[in-house]
C-alpha positions as CSV (number, residue, x, y, z in Angstrom):
1,M,37.4,2.3,13.4
2,E,35.6,3.6,10.3
3,K,32.3,2.0,9.3
4,E,33.9,0.8,6.0
5,E,36.6,-1.0,8.0
6,I,34.0,-2.6,10.4
7,V,32.0,-3.9,7.4
8,A,35.1,-5.3,5.7
9,E,36.2,-7.0,9.0
10,E,32.8,-8.6,9.5
11,Y,32.9,-9.8,5.9
12,R,36.3,-11.4,6.4
13,E,35.2,-13.1,9.6
14,G,32.0,-14.4,8.0
15,T,34.0,-15.8,5.1
16,A,36.4,-17.5,7.5
17,R,33.5,-19.1,9.4
18,G,32.3,-20.9,6.3
19,G,31.8,-18.5,3.4
20,K,28.2,-17.6,4.3
21,T,28.9,-13.9,4.5
22,G,31.0,-14.1,1.4
23,F,28.0,-15.6,-0.6
24,L,25.6,-13.0,0.7
25,E,28.1,-10.2,0.1
26,Q,28.6,-11.3,-3.5
27,Y,24.9,-11.7,-4.2
28,F,23.6,-8.5,-2.4
29,D,26.7,-6.3,-2.8
30,L,26.9,-5.8,1.0
31,L,30.4,-4.5,1.0
32,Q,29.8,-2.1,-1.9
33,R,26.8,-0.6,-0.1
34,K,28.7,-0.4,3.2
35,T,26.4,-2.7,5.2
36,T,26.6,-6.1,7.0
37,V,24.5,-9.2,7.3
38,K,23.7,-8.4,10.9
39,T,22.6,-4.9,10.0
40,E,20.4,-6.2,7.1
41,V,18.8,-8.8,9.3
42,M,17.9,-6.2,12.0
43,A,16.6,-3.8,9.3
44,G,14.4,-6.5,7.8
45,L,13.0,-7.4,11.3
46,T,12.3,-3.7,11.9
47,T,10.5,-3.3,8.6
48,F,8.4,-6.4,9.3
49,I,7.3,-5.0,12.7
50,A,6.5,-1.6,11.2
51,M,4.2,-3.0,8.5
52,S,2.8,-6.2,10.0
53,Y,-0.4,-4.3,10.8
54,L,-1.5,-4.9,7.2
55,I,-2.1,-8.6,8.1
56,F,-5.1,-7.4,10.2
57,V,-6.2,-4.2,8.4
58,V,-6.3,-5.3,4.7
59,P,-8.4,-8.5,5.1
60,S,-10.9,-7.1,7.7
61,Q,-11.4,-3.6,6.3
62,F,-11.3,-4.5,2.5
63,L,-11.3,-8.1,1.4
64,V,-13.9,-9.4,3.8
65,V,-16.1,-6.4,3.0
66,A,-15.8,-7.5,-0.7
67,G,-17.1,-10.9,0.3
68,I,-13.9,-13.0,0.6
69,P,-13.9,-15.4,3.6
70,Q,-11.7,-14.1,6.5
71,M,-9.2,-17.0,6.6
72,S,-8.6,-17.1,2.9
73,A,-8.3,-13.3,2.8
74,T,-5.7,-13.3,5.5
75,A,-3.7,-16.2,4.0
76,A,-3.8,-14.5,0.6
77,V,-2.5,-11.2,1.9
78,I,0.3,-13.0,3.8
79,L,1.4,-15.1,0.9
80,S,1.2,-12.2,-1.6
81,T,3.1,-9.9,0.7
82,G,5.8,-12.4,1.7
83,I,6.5,-13.7,-1.8
84,A,6.4,-10.2,-3.4
85,T,8.9,-8.8,-0.8
86,L,11.2,-11.8,-1.5
87,L,11.0,-11.0,-5.2
88,M,11.9,-7.4,-4.6
89,G,14.9,-8.5,-2.5
90,F,16.3,-11.2,-4.7
91,Y,15.6,-9.6,-8.1
92,A,15.8,-5.8,-7.5
93,N,18.2,-6.0,-4.6
94,L,16.5,-3.1,-2.8
95,P,15.5,-2.6,0.9
96,I,11.8,-2.2,-0.2
97,A,9.1,-4.4,1.3
98,M,5.9,-4.9,-0.7
99,G,2.3,-5.7,0.5
100,S,-1.4,-5.4,-0.3
101,G,-2.0,-1.7,-0.7
102,L,-4.5,0.2,1.5
103,G,-5.6,2.7,-1.1
104,L,-5.9,0.1,-3.7
105,G,-7.7,-2.2,-1.2
106,A,-10.3,0.6,-0.9
107,V,-10.6,0.7,-4.7
108,F,-11.1,-3.1,-4.7
109,A,-13.7,-3.3,-2.0
110,F,-15.7,0.0,-2.2
111,I,-15.5,0.9,-5.9
112,M,-15.0,-2.3,-7.9
113,V,-17.1,-4.6,-5.8
114,G,-19.2,-1.9,-4.0
115,S,-20.1,0.8,-6.5
116,M,-19.6,-1.1,-9.7
117,G,-21.2,-4.3,-8.4
118,L,-18.5,-6.7,-9.6
119,S,-18.0,-10.1,-8.0
120,W,-14.7,-10.3,-6.1
121,Q,-13.6,-12.9,-8.6
122,T,-14.0,-10.4,-11.4
123,A,-12.3,-7.7,-9.4
124,L,-9.3,-10.0,-8.9
125,G,-9.3,-10.5,-12.7
126,A,-9.0,-6.7,-13.1
127,V,-6.2,-6.6,-10.6
128,F,-4.3,-9.3,-12.6
129,I,-4.9,-7.4,-15.8
130,S,-3.6,-4.2,-14.3
131,G,-0.5,-6.1,-13.3
132,V,0.0,-7.2,-16.9
133,L,-0.5,-3.6,-18.1
134,F,2.0,-2.4,-15.4
135,F,4.5,-5.0,-16.6
136,I,4.1,-3.9,-20.2
137,L,4.5,-0.2,-19.2
138,A,7.6,-1.0,-17.2
139,I,9.4,-3.2,-19.8
140,T,8.7,-0.6,-22.6
141,N,9.7,2.4,-20.4
142,V,6.3,4.0,-21.0
143,T,6.1,4.3,-17.2
144,Q,8.7,7.1,-17.4
145,M,6.6,8.9,-20.0
146,V,3.5,8.7,-17.9
147,I,5.3,10.0,-14.8
148,E,6.7,12.9,-16.7
149,A,3.4,13.7,-18.3
150,I,1.4,14.2,-15.1
151,P,2.1,17.6,-13.4
152,S,3.6,17.4,-10.0
153,C,0.7,19.3,-8.4
154,L,-1.7,16.5,-9.5
155,K,0.7,13.8,-8.3
156,A,0.7,15.4,-4.8
157,A,-3.1,15.9,-4.9
158,I,-3.7,12.2,-5.7
159,G,-1.8,11.3,-2.5
160,V,-3.7,13.8,-0.4
161,G,-7.1,12.8,-1.8
162,L,-6.3,9.2,-1.2
163,G,-5.4,9.9,2.4
164,L,-8.7,11.6,3.0
165,F,-10.5,8.7,1.4
166,I,-8.8,6.1,3.5
167,A,-9.4,8.2,6.7
168,F,-13.1,8.5,5.7
169,I,-13.3,4.7,5.5
170,G,-11.6,4.5,8.9
171,F,-14.1,6.9,10.5
172,K,-17.0,5.1,9.0
173,G,-15.7,1.7,10.1
174,A,-15.2,3.0,13.7
175,G,-18.8,4.3,13.8
176,I,-17.5,7.8,14.4
177,I,-19.4,9.0,11.4
178,V,-22.6,7.5,10.0
179,S,-25.0,8.3,7.1
180,S,-27.8,10.8,7.7
181,P,-30.8,11.6,5.5
182,G,-30.6,15.3,6.3
183,T,-26.9,16.0,6.1
184,M,-25.6,12.9,4.2
185,I,-23.2,12.1,7.1
186,T,-23.2,13.0,10.7
187,L,-21.5,12.1,14.0
188,G,-22.3,8.6,15.2
189,T,-23.4,7.4,18.6
190,L,-20.3,7.7,20.6
191,H,-21.6,5.6,23.5
192,N,-21.8,2.6,21.2
193,P,-19.4,0.0,22.6
194,N,-17.6,-0.6,19.2
195,T,-17.2,3.2,18.7
196,I,-15.8,3.6,22.2
197,L,-13.3,0.8,21.6
198,A,-12.3,2.4,18.3
199,L,-11.8,5.8,20.0
200,V,-9.7,4.0,22.7
201,G,-7.6,2.4,19.9
202,L,-7.2,5.7,18.1
203,V,-5.9,7.4,21.3
204,L,-3.6,4.5,22.2
205,T,-2.1,4.1,18.7
206,S,-1.7,7.8,18.3
207,I,0.3,8.0,21.5
208,L,2.5,5.1,20.6
209,F,3.1,6.6,17.1
210,A,3.8,10.1,18.5
211,K,6.4,8.6,20.9
212,K,8.0,6.9,17.9
213,I,7.7,3.4,19.4
214,K,8.6,0.7,16.9
215,G,5.7,-1.3,15.7
216,A,3.2,1.3,17.0
217,F,0.4,0.2,14.6
218,L,0.8,-3.4,15.5
219,L,1.0,-2.7,19.2
220,G,-2.0,-0.5,18.9
221,I,-4.1,-3.2,17.2
222,L,-3.1,-5.8,19.8
223,A,-3.7,-3.5,22.8
224,T,-7.1,-2.4,21.4
225,T,-8.0,-6.1,20.9
226,I,-7.1,-6.9,24.5
227,V,-9.2,-3.9,25.8
228,G,-12.0,-5.3,23.6
229,M,-11.8,-8.6,25.4
230,F,-12.5,-6.8,28.8
231,M,-15.4,-4.9,27.1
232,G,-16.9,-8.1,25.8
233,I,-16.5,-7.0,22.2
234,T,-13.5,-9.1,21.1
235,K,-14.0,-12.9,20.9
236,M,-12.0,-14.6,23.6
237,P,-9.7,-17.4,22.4
238,T,-10.8,-20.7,23.9
239,S,-7.9,-22.8,22.7
240,L,-4.5,-22.6,21.2
241,A,-6.1,-23.4,17.8
242,D,-7.8,-19.9,18.0
243,I,-4.3,-18.3,17.9
244,I,-1.9,-20.7,16.1
245,S,-2.4,-22.9,13.0
246,F,0.0,-25.7,13.1
247,V,-0.5,-26.4,9.4
248,P,0.0,-23.2,7.3
249,P,-3.4,-22.4,5.6
250,I,-3.8,-22.1,1.8
251,P,-6.3,-19.5,0.5
252,V,-8.5,-22.3,-1.0
253,D,-11.4,-20.0,-1.5
254,T,-9.5,-17.5,-3.6
255,I,-6.3,-19.0,-5.1
256,G,-6.8,-19.2,-8.9
257,Q,-10.4,-17.9,-8.6
258,L,-9.8,-14.7,-10.5
259,D,-12.1,-14.1,-13.4
260,I,-10.0,-12.5,-16.1
261,A,-12.6,-13.1,-18.9
262,G,-15.3,-11.5,-16.8
263,A,-13.1,-8.5,-16.2
264,V,-12.4,-8.1,-19.9
265,G,-16.0,-8.6,-20.8
266,Y,-17.1,-5.9,-18.4
267,G,-15.0,-3.4,-20.1
268,L,-12.8,-2.1,-17.3
269,V,-10.6,0.2,-19.4
270,S,-10.7,3.2,-17.1
271,I,-10.7,1.3,-13.8
272,V,-7.8,-0.9,-14.8
273,F,-5.9,2.2,-16.1
274,T,-6.6,3.9,-12.8
275,I,-5.4,1.0,-10.7
276,T,-2.3,0.9,-12.8
277,I,-1.6,4.6,-12.4
278,V,-2.2,4.6,-8.7
279,D,-0.1,1.5,-8.2
280,L,2.6,3.2,-10.4
281,F,2.6,6.3,-8.3
282,D,2.6,4.3,-5.1
283,N,5.7,2.4,-6.3
284,I,7.6,5.3,-7.8
285,G,7.0,7.6,-4.8
286,T,8.0,5.0,-2.3
287,L,11.0,3.8,-4.3
288,I,12.4,7.3,-4.7
289,A,11.7,8.3,-1.1
290,V,13.1,5.2,0.6
291,T,16.1,4.6,-1.7
292,G,16.9,8.4,-1.3
293,K,17.1,7.9,2.5
294,A,19.3,4.9,1.8
295,G,21.7,6.9,-0.4
296,L,21.1,4.7,-3.4
297,L,20.1,7.5,-5.9
298,D,22.6,8.8,-8.4
299,K,23.7,12.5,-8.7
300,N,20.5,13.3,-10.7
301,N,18.3,11.8,-8.0
302,N,17.4,8.9,-10.2
303,L,17.4,5.3,-9.0
304,P,19.7,3.1,-11.2
305,G,17.9,0.0,-12.3
306,I,14.5,1.3,-11.3
307,N,12.9,-0.8,-14.0
308,K,13.8,-4.0,-12.1
309,A,11.9,-2.7,-9.1
310,L,8.9,-1.8,-11.3
311,L,9.0,-5.2,-13.0
312,A,9.0,-6.8,-9.5
313,G,6.0,-4.6,-8.6
314,S,4.1,-5.6,-11.7
315,A,4.8,-9.3,-11.1
316,A,3.7,-8.9,-7.5
317,T,0.3,-7.4,-8.6
318,M,-0.3,-10.3,-10.9
319,L,0.6,-12.6,-8.0
320,G,-1.9,-10.8,-5.7
321,G,-4.7,-11.3,-8.2
322,F,-3.9,-15.0,-8.4
323,F,-3.7,-15.6,-4.7
324,G,-6.8,-13.5,-3.9
325,S,-5.4,-10.2,-2.6
326,C,-5.9,-6.6,-3.8
327,T,-3.0,-4.9,-5.7
328,I,0.4,-5.3,-4.2
329,T,2.6,-2.1,-3.9
330,S,5.7,-0.9,-2.2
331,Y,5.4,0.2,1.4
332,L,6.7,3.4,2.8
333,E,7.3,1.6,6.1
334,S,10.4,0.3,4.4
335,A,12.0,3.6,5.4
336,V,12.0,2.4,9.0
337,G,14.3,-0.5,8.0
338,V,16.5,1.9,6.0
339,A,16.8,4.0,9.2
340,E,18.1,0.9,10.9
341,G,20.8,0.6,8.3
342,G,19.2,-1.5,5.6
343,R,20.7,-0.9,2.2
344,T,20.2,-4.1,0.1
345,G,17.6,-6.7,-0.9
346,L,18.8,-8.9,2.0
347,S,16.7,-6.9,4.4
348,S,13.7,-7.4,2.1
349,V,14.4,-11.1,2.1
350,V,14.3,-11.2,5.9
351,T,11.1,-9.2,5.9
352,G,9.5,-11.6,3.4
353,I,10.5,-14.7,5.3
354,L,9.0,-13.2,8.5
355,F,5.7,-12.5,6.8
356,L,5.5,-16.1,5.5
357,C,6.1,-17.3,9.1
358,T,2.9,-15.4,10.1
359,L,0.9,-17.9,8.1
360,F,0.9,-19.9,11.4
361,L,-0.9,-17.0,13.1
362,T,-3.8,-16.6,10.6
363,P,-6.4,-17.6,13.3
364,L,-5.4,-14.6,15.3
365,A,-6.6,-12.3,12.6
366,G,-10.2,-13.6,13.1
367,I,-10.1,-12.4,16.7
368,V,-9.1,-8.8,16.0
369,P,-12.3,-6.7,15.8
370,G,-12.8,-4.0,13.1
371,A,-12.8,-1.4,15.9
372,A,-9.1,-2.2,16.4
373,T,-8.1,-1.8,12.8
374,A,-10.2,1.2,11.8
375,P,-8.0,3.7,13.8
376,I,-5.0,2.7,11.7
377,L,-6.8,3.9,8.6
378,I,-7.5,7.2,10.3
379,I,-3.9,7.8,11.3
380,L,-2.6,6.7,7.9
381,G,-5.0,9.3,6.3
382,A,-3.5,12.0,8.6
383,L,0.0,11.0,7.5
384,M,-0.9,11.0,3.8
385,I,-2.2,14.5,3.6
386,E,1.1,16.0,4.7
387,G,1.8,16.5,1.0
388,I,-0.7,19.4,0.9
389,V,1.9,21.8,2.3
390,H,3.8,21.5,-1.0
391,L,0.8,22.5,-3.1
392,D,0.4,26.0,-4.5
393,F,-3.2,27.2,-4.9
394,S,-2.2,30.7,-6.1
395,D,-2.6,29.8,-9.7
396,F,-6.2,28.9,-10.2
397,T,-5.4,26.7,-13.2
398,N,-3.5,24.5,-10.8
399,G,-5.6,25.2,-7.7
400,M,-9.0,24.1,-9.1
401,P,-7.7,20.8,-10.5
402,I,-5.9,20.1,-7.1
403,F,-9.1,21.0,-5.2
404,L,-11.3,18.8,-7.4
405,T,-8.9,15.8,-7.1
406,I,-8.7,16.0,-3.4
407,I,-12.3,16.8,-2.5
408,L,-14.1,14.4,-4.9
409,M,-12.2,11.3,-3.8
410,P,-13.9,11.1,-0.4
411,L,-17.2,12.8,-1.4
412,T,-17.8,10.4,-4.3
413,G,-16.3,7.5,-2.5
414,N,-14.3,6.9,-5.6
415,I,-10.6,7.5,-6.3
416,V,-11.2,7.2,-10.0
417,E,-13.7,10.1,-10.1
418,G,-11.4,12.4,-8.2
419,M,-8.5,11.8,-10.6
420,A,-10.9,12.1,-13.6
421,F,-12.1,15.6,-12.6
422,G,-8.6,16.7,-11.7
423,F,-7.0,15.6,-15.0
424,I,-9.8,16.9,-17.2
425,S,-10.0,20.3,-15.4
426,Y,-6.2,20.8,-15.5
427,T,-6.1,20.2,-19.3
428,L,-9.1,22.3,-20.0
429,L,-8.1,25.3,-17.8
430,K,-4.6,25.4,-19.1
431,L,-5.8,25.2,-22.7
432,V,-8.4,28.0,-22.5
433,T,-6.1,30.3,-20.6
434,G,-3.3,30.2,-23.1
435,K,-1.0,28.0,-21.0
436,K,-0.9,25.2,-23.6
437,S,2.9,24.9,-23.1
438,E,2.3,23.6,-19.6
439,I,0.3,20.6,-20.9
440,H,2.3,17.5,-21.7
441,P,0.9,15.9,-24.9
442,L,0.1,12.7,-23.1
443,M,-2.2,14.6,-20.7
444,Y,-4.6,15.0,-23.6
445,V,-4.7,11.2,-23.9
446,L,-5.1,10.6,-20.2
447,S,-7.9,13.3,-19.9
448,F,-9.7,11.8,-22.9
449,I,-9.7,8.3,-21.2
450,F,-11.0,9.8,-18.0
451,A,-13.7,11.7,-19.9
452,I,-14.9,8.5,-21.5
453,H,-15.0,6.9,-18.1
454,L,-17.2,9.7,-16.7
455,Y,-19.5,9.6,-19.8
456,M,-20.0,5.8,-19.3
457,K,-21.0,6.2,-15.7
């Protein structure tokens, strides 16, 4: 029996059992996209397992570092991720899960709060403002103009540089690299118990991922945490309350605590712009990649109704700022669910509901040590630099901006600075070498904004 016939048969059987499948088919276009309720549920479950590691990584590696209490940080991430993914499923009807972004979490903790000295409340205000800006760009179709303006080489370079930056944070968090007066950074003390545990976690998780085991990151975190218990590093749970919360927690320390006026008063033009641009690229790149695998693109490789997805993303970012999380973005792990057959927003709805259910497990996040989550950042960094194979360094007017974008993100510890040098050098080199035709007019504007940002440092 052909797949279309199987889908139609399940649809008819579901309708006969009470119309449930009929309602879902009508709302999510299951029959049109050649999928079933069972397939969507399994896809949603698979996506949840693949990206559930963020519950442990984002709070401990970024939000807590920024000064947000552990329990509130975890609850904020879970609420933001769950509700944002539900929004994507119900409104955009796409098999795309959303969550607190890792790269943007690094911007939040190490740049806005760390380098710039903002309070986490002011940083949340900036996140909210960037969501509003993202919404305006999406609803006015300016997003398409910005995407077309930035050359493909710089788009790829941003992803590679971001990967190196995230990996650098992971190596530092694991104690594998430490600061050094003579060489700036050097190899850490590898016999330190926390570093040993992080290395064990890196090996375990890498093996699980290489073997393509579902939920490799989550399993790696849990396995490393258990090993840490035997090493005396991980806090041993003494009661059921250390693992399960029978009353879902509310992020009381962060919800509604964003300082929008403080963010505006600080003058965060360039940082808000950069957050918006990075968030935009994260969303666009993930949307095109995942929906392409799902066969949802048209003959011109465009995603019909992409603005709905972008509007959902912008609303999710505002939501994250309100709850107390860093910027929300689309997750590439959604591709795992698509590989399981997910084709509609129903799979996202399932993923979102499962994330909300993990609110009962927030105490567990406090047990997981940083040495168990740092390896995830290292592995993700390795995955993100794969885009470098598509970069052409033969033309120096492309190669130099690519190099500056990639190298300066980890060296300055600042994604904004890497993008600034990349954009400005691209525009300048093309202009002075007579390649003005390769510069989109909007690149002049973007380069000028970044130049102002560097001047004001």
